[in-house]
N, C-alpha and C positions, 0 to 999 in steps of 0.2 A: 501354320500358327505358332509364335511364338510359347515353347514348352513351359516359360516362367509364366506366360498367360493363363495357360490351360492348366496348371497345377493352381494357380490362385482361385481358378473361377472353382474349382471341384472343391477346393477349401474352403471357399467360403459358403458355396450350396451346401456343404456337409455341417456345417458352423450353423447356419441359419434354421438346417432341417433339426439339429437337434434345438435350439431355444426355441423353436415352433414362431420364431421370426417377430419375437419377442422385444422390448425396449429394454429389456435388462442385457447385460453383458453375453455376448457370445459363447467366450471363454472367459478365464478367469485374468486378472489384473497379470500382466508381464511382468515377472522377476527380472534381475538383472539381466541374468543369462538367456532370458528371450527376447529381448532388444534385437539381437543378430540376427536371429531368427524371421524377428518382423522386419528388419533392413532387407533381407532377401528377396522379400514380396511386394517391395516398396514401387519397384521399377511397373508393378501390376497394379498399383492403386490408380485411376483415374484421376485428375488434378481438377476438380469444378468446382469454380469459384461460385460460391452463393448468389442467388439473382438479386438479393436483395443488397448486397454487399457493393461498396462502389467500386466502379474499375479502377485497376492499377493505373498509375501515373509515374512518372520522371520520379527522382526521391528529392528529400527535402537534407539539409544541413545535418549531419553524422551527429551523435551526440559522443564528445571527446571529453577530457580533463584527468583529472586526477583519480592515478590509480589509487464468570465474573464472581476471580475471587474478589469478591466485596467485603468491605468491612468497616466500622465504626472506629474513626481515627482521631479523638480530639484533645487538643493539645492548648493550654493558656499561656496568656503573656503575649506580648508583641515584641517585635525589634525595636531598638531606638528609633525614636522619630527621624535622626539623622541619617538614617539606613532606608529610609523610604526611596524607592527606585522612582524616576519620572516616569509618565505615562506616553509614549510615545506612540503616537497612530500609526500602524503598518497598514492599514487594508487600502485595497487597489480599487478605484471605481473601475469594474468590466461588466459585459454584458453577461447577463444572466439566462441559463436555460428556461424555458418555462414548460411548468408541469401541472398536473393535475393531481400529486400522490396527497395523500394524507396526512397530516401531520402529528407528530408522536403528541402525545399528551399525559398529565399525570406525575407522579413523584414515585420514586424507588421505596421498596421496606430498606432499602441501606442508606446511612446518613454519608457514605462516599463510595463511589462506583469507578471501576478502571478501566479503562475502554483500551486494548491492546496488550501486548505483552509484559507482565510483572512477574518479579520474582520475589516471591513473600517470604521476608526473614523474618519477621514477628506479625504479631497484629496489628502493629504500628509501622512497621517499615517495609519498602519496598523497593527493590532496586529496578530501575529501567532504562534504557536508551536508544531505543527506537525512532525513528520522527514519527511523528505521529500518535506517538504513546501518551493519553489522555487521562485526566482524572479530573470528576466532577463532583461537588458536594453542595449542598444546601446548609440554607445558618439563618436565624432571624437576628437580626439588631441591625449594627451601624456599620460594621467593622469586619474585615477577614483578612490573615496573613497565611501564609506556609512555611516550613521547614524543608527545604531543600538542599541536600548535601552532596558535594561533588567528591565521587568516588576514586574515577579513573579520566584524565581528559586526554586529548590528542592533539598537543601543542597549541591550545587555545584556552586563557586565562579565564574569559567569557563564556557564557552561553545565553541562549535565548530562545524565550518562552512567549506565546501567545496566549493572554490571559481574558477572559470575557467575565462580564458581570452582567447577570440576568437574560443572557441572550444578546447583550447590545455587540457594538463593533469592540474589535478585539483591539487591547494595545500590549504595547512590546514591554515583558520582562528582563531583564538583564541580569543574569546570577553572574556570581564570582565565587572562584574556590578559596576566599578568604572567610565568606561567610556562608550562614545556614538559614539565617531567619528572615524572610521578605515581607513586607507589606502589599498588600492587593487592592486594598479599599478603605477609605475611611469616609465617615462625614455621609453614608447612604441614609436615608430614609428608616426608619424605624418599620421592621416586619420583616417578610420571609422574602430571601434573596437565594440566586443560586450562582455558583462561580464555578468555570471551565478553564482547565490549565493546559495546554498543549506542547509539546516540544517540537520544535521547529525543525531541528536540525538534524542531518542524518549521523548514524553511529559512529562511523569510521572517522569521522572528522571531528567529533565532537565529544564530549564526556559523558560519563555513565551516571547516574544520579541515584541518590537514594532519598524517597520520601518520606518524611518522619511525621508528616499530620499537617491539619491544618491549626492556625494560631486563632482561637476565635476571640480573644481578648474581652470585651462585655456581651460579645453575641454570644447564641446559643448553637449548637448544632442541630440539624432537622433533616428530613429525608432528601436525598438525591434526587435530581430529575430522573424521570423513568428511562432505562436503558431503550433506545430505539429496537424496531422489531426488524431492520432489515441492514445488512451488513454485506460491505466488499471487502476483499483483502487483495491485495496487491503485491506483487514481487516484479522487482526491476531493478535499473541501473539509474544512472545519475538522472533521467528525465523523469523518474519516477519519484526521486528523492527530492529533486525541485532545484537542482543544481544550477545557481545562477539567475534565479528566475526573478528576482527583485535588480538584479544588475544592470548598470546603465555600460558598462565598459567590460570587457575580456579579466579573466582574472577571476580565481575564487577566494572569497570572503563570507566565512562563516555566516555573519549577520544577513547576507542577502538570498540566503535559502530559505523558501517559506515553504513547508510542508502544506499548510493550509489553502497556499495560493497553486497548487499542482492540479493536475488533470483529474487525478482518482478523488483529489479531495474536494473537487468542484462537483464532480457529477455527485458523489455520496450527499452533498448537500442537498443539491439540485432535487435528489430522490428521498430526502429525510432518511437518510442509510447513516450507520456508523462506519468507519472505516479503518483498517490497519494497513501498515506499510512497511513491508521487506524490502529495503532498497538502498544498494550501495554502488556510488559513482565508481565507474571503470571495470563493473564485474560484467560479467556475459552467463549465456547458459553452459557452455561448454570451455570457452577460455577469456579470461581477462586481458585487459589491456595491460598486467603487470606478466604477462605470460603464461600465469599460472591456470593448471587444469582443474584443480582441487581447489582454490579460493576463488570460487563462484557463488552467484548468488542463491542455487539449489541448495548449495552447503547448508544455510541459516534455514530451510525451512522447519527444522523440530528444535530448532533452538531458541532459548528463551532472549539471551544476551548477545549483543557481537564480542564483547570482549571477554566473555565467561563461557566455558563447553558445560552448558547446563541444560538439560532435555527440555523441552518444551513437551508438556503433558497434553496439548489440546484440550483444554478444560474450561475455554472461552466458549460462548456459544458460536456454532460454524458457520462460516459465511454462507451467502446466499448466492454471492459472484465471487468468482476469483478470476483477477485479471494478471496475465503473464505478460511482461513488457522486456523479454530479455532479446538480443540478437544484435543490436545496433555494434558493442564492442568487439563481438564474435567476429562480426563481417568486416570493422575495420583491423583486426587480427591475421584474415584472410583464411579465418577456419572451415575447412573441408565442409560443403551442404551434409555430407555423410555420418561426420562427427555431429556436427549440430542437431540433425534429425535424430541421432540416436540418444542423443544427451536430453533434447525435448519431451520425446516419448516416456523416458525413463521419468522425467521431471512429471509429468501430467499423471503418470501411473501412481506416481506417489500421492498427488493431489487426489487424485478420485479415489483411492483407499481412505485418505483421511474425511474427504469430504464428497460420499455418493451423490450428495442430493444439488450439489453446488453448479451453477452453469461457468463452464470455463472459456474467459475470452482470452484470445491468443492475439497479439500485437506489436506492432511496434511504431505507432502512431507518432508522429513527431520525428523519428529517428530514420535508420538507415532501410532503404525498401529493398533492399537487393534478397533478404532472405525470406519475400512473401510466398515466394513459391512453395520453399519448404515448409513453410508454416502450413500454408494450405493442403500438404501431402498428409504432415502430422495430424491437421483435423478430418481428413479423409481416413486415414487409416484409421482413427479412433473411432468413428462413425461405422466403416464397412467391416471391421475387424470384431469391434465389441461392441456393436449397435450401441454407440455412445452418443445419445442427442442432446447430450447438454454441453455442448463445445462446440466454438465456432471462430472464427478469424474476423476482428474488426479491422476495417481498413479506411484511414482518413486520411487525406491530404486539404492542409490548411485553405479556408474559403478566403481568408485575406493575409498574403505573405508579409503584408507592412508591417512591422512592429512585432513579430513575433519571435525575433530571438534575442537572448538574454546575454549570459557570460559565456565566451567558445563556444558558438554554434549550438547551446541549449534553448529549449524555448523559454521565450520570457511570459511573464504573467497573464498577458494578450495570447500568445501561443496557446498557454496550458487551457485557457477558458475556452477556447476554438475548440483543442481537441475533447476536454470535458465536456462542453454541449454536445457534441456528434457522440461519445460515450453514453451519456444519460439516454440520449433518443435509442441507441441500439440496444442497451440495457432494458428499455420498456417495451423494445419491439419484441425482443425475446422473453421477458418473463413476464409482460402485460401490466408492468408498474406504472 
C-alpha cells in the first residue's frame, strides 16, 4: 500500500477520534505555513463528486478581458431642473427562478440603510466603490434626489447606477464628474415611498464615490425598508462582475456592465436575499491575467474599498452563503493546479475564520471547467480534514447555449439568468430555503 495513504488514514482516524466524530473542525484552521502540509496529503484524499451535483462535461467559453453602519442622512434642496437625468429603462426580460421563499416586510429603524462595503467618513458621508453597493431610504412626499460625489475615476467621465422607486422597475442614473446633485424622482403621489440606488459597475474600471445624503426637497425622511434576513457574498472575476453582460458585440463599455443582472444578484433576488460582490475582471485565485500573483481577488477579502488600502472590520451582518467563483483566469494563465489548490485552501480557511456558519459554494459556472477536479479536491479536503460540512462544489453547464454570450466570451444576461436559476436551486437544496 502507498505509504502516503497509510499516513493519511492514520492521521484522519486520529483526528476524528479526538473530536468524537462531530461536525466541528477536527483541527484548527490552517495557517499559511500549514497549507504545504495539507498539500502533502492531497493525493490521499479521494475526490468524490456529490451525487446531487451535475455530471461534468466539456467546458464553455473562458472568461477573458481586461485585466449596517446605518445612519440618518438628511439634506435639503434640489439640483436645478435642467440637471435631471433621463430615466432610461435598463431591465431585460428574462426567465425567473420559481421559489417559495417568504418575502421580507416591514421598515428599518434607520432612515438610510447601506448594503455592502461603505467607509464611514462622517455621519453624513460614506465612501463606496464595489459593484452592487446599495443605498436604500424611505421618505414621505412627492420627490427625492441624491448627492453623489466622484472621488477617483478610472478613465471614465461617467458612471452608472440602477435606481428603483417603491420596488419598481429600475431605471438608469448616469453620473458625471462635474456634478454632485441628481434628481431621482418628482411628481410622485404624496405619501410614503422607498428609494434604492445600486452601483452597477465594477471597482477597477469605474469611479469611487462619496454618498453625501439624499435630497428631500419638499419631502421628509422616513424609515428605510427593513434589511433582508438572508445574505449572499460573492468573490469572483469578470463573470461575477457582469463584464459585458448587456453587450451586443465584443469590447468593454462601462455602461454595458450591470451587476443587478449577474447570476449572484439574480439568485439573491429569487431567494429574497441581500448580496455583496467583490469581483474584478482578469483576476484569479493564484494568478491574474496581469501575470501578478499578488493582485488577485482574495487580496480584497479584508478591504473596504478597491483603490484605498483601508481594512474592512467585518461589521456588516455575516453572510449565510459565500460564493467563490475563481479559477477561469488561473486556468487561462496555465497555473499549476498545485499552486491553485494551495491558494484556494488558504482563501477558504480565511473565509471560514470570519464566517464560521456560512455555507461556502465553490464554482466556475459559466467559465473554465479545467479546474473542476481541483475544486473537488479542495472541497473534499475541507470535509475530510476539518469536518467542514458547510462547503460544496456547484457545477453547472448551460441548458440552452444559444444567446448565452455577451462581450468577449462572457455570459450575457440570459447566460447569467440560467446560472442564477441553477444556483438558486442549489442553495435551496443545501440550506433548505
